[in-house]
N, C-alpha and C positions, 0 to 999 in steps of 0.2 A: 485371516485378516478380513475377508469378505464377510464372514460371519459376524465379526466385531461390528462392522458397519451396519449390518442388518439388525443387530441387537438394538442399536440406537440407544444405548444406556451409558450413563456416566461411569458405570463400574468398569467398563472396558477401556476407560480413558488412560489409566496408568500404563497398561500394557501397550496400548497404541502409541502413546508418546514415547515410550522407550524404543519402539520400533523405528521411530523417525531417525535415530542415530545409526541404524544398520545400513550397510551398503547394499547395492543392488537395484537396478532400474526396475526390474519386474516387481520386486517387493515394494518399492516406493510407489509405483503406479497403482498397485492393489491397495496400498495404504491410503493414497490420495482418494481413491473411489470410496473407501470405507469411511473416511472422515467426512467427505461430501454427502454421503448417504446418512450419516449420523446426524447432521444438521446442528441444531442449537447446542446439544451437549458437547459437540466438538469444539465450539467456540470457547467454552469454559476450559476444556482441556488444553487447547492450543494457547490460550491466553496465559496459562500457568507456565508454558514452555517459554514464552517470551521473557519471563523473569529469571529463568535458570539456565537456559541453553546458550550455545554459541555455535558458530560454524554452520555446517550443512543442516543439522537439526533445526537450528533457529530460522534459517532462511526458508526451509520447508514449511515450518509453522507460520511464518509470515505470509508466505504464498497461499497457503490454505485459508488463512483468515481473510485474505483479500477475495478469494473465490467464494467464500461463505458470506461475503458482504457484512462482516462482522463489525457493526458500528460501535458495539461495546468495547472493542479492542483498539479503537482509533487512537486514544491517548497513549497507550503503550507503544503502538506502532510509530507514532510521531516521535517519541523518545528514541526509537531505534534509528531515526535519521541522523543521529549524531554518533552512532556506533563506529568504532575504529576500522571495522571490516568493511570494505567498499561493497562487497556482495550483499551484506545485510542492509546497508543504506539503499542500495538499488532496489532490493526486494521490498523494502519498506515503502519506497516511493511508488512502486508498481501496485502494491496492496492498497495504498491510500487512493490510488487512481481507480482501482476496481471497486472499492467501497463507495467512493464518490461523496464523502461526507464534507460539508462546507467547512468544518473545523480544521481540515488540512490545508485550506487554501493559502493561508499566511505562510505556512512552512514550505509549501511547494514554490511559492513565489521567491522565498529566500534561497531555495536550491538553484534558482536560475543563475546565481553567481558562483556556484560550486566549481571547483577545478576539474571535476570529473565529467567529461562530455556526455557519457551515458546517463548519469544522473540528472543533468540538465535536461536531456531529452525526455526522460521519464516524468520529470516535473512538468515540463511544457505539455505533454500529452494529458497529464492529470488536470492541469488548469484548463486546457481546452474542453475536457469532458465535464468538469465541475462548473467552471465559468459563472460563478455567482458574483454578487455585487462587490464582495470584498476583493476577489481576484481582479475584477475590472478596475477598481480604484487603485489597487497596488500596482497593477500593470501600467496604468496611465501614469503613475508616479515614476515608473521605471523608464518611461520614454526619455527622460532627462539624463539617464545613465548610458554613456556611450557603449559600455560593455554588454548591456542587456537590451538596448533599444530594439535591435533587429528582431530578437526573440519576442519581446513584448508585442511588437507590431504584428508578428505572425499569429501569436496566440489570440490577441484581440480580434484579428480578422476571422479566426476560426470560431470564436465565441459568437461573433455576429451581433445580432440585434436583441440578444436576451435582455440586456439592460441598456436600452437605447438612451434613456435619460442621463446615465452616467457618461456615456460616450459623447453625447452632445455637449454636456457640461465641460 
């Protein structure tokens, strides 16, 4: 597995993605290192996994795409926010936070109303770190909603003065 990562070639992709389904913490740790060493070719491999996998292999792929800051996979990861598996939705929110792409802001704000408290927390952390103009406008609109008001206030406080004009308005 370490050699696969050192090769850094797309040819090792098929084998590496099949290994995502195997149990074993040591194996998965080695595989994580290999994918992270692979860099850009790993993004292509892991993006393919998003379309066909489920369960742990899928959550592992999403996690790795987040660690690789795979902006090319943001659209696919956003789609996984609607997955029936709560673990997949949580890992998708975490990955979007890691990537920090502004395209995720609107979807993360929508997650503030989710019934899963962990998912709401991950979305809040993502919004605090991305904190762009879209987030601020959507969060300001959320101040009128009694369900999300407290969370919106906290997130806006953490975003701070990155877009002071929107806050003043």
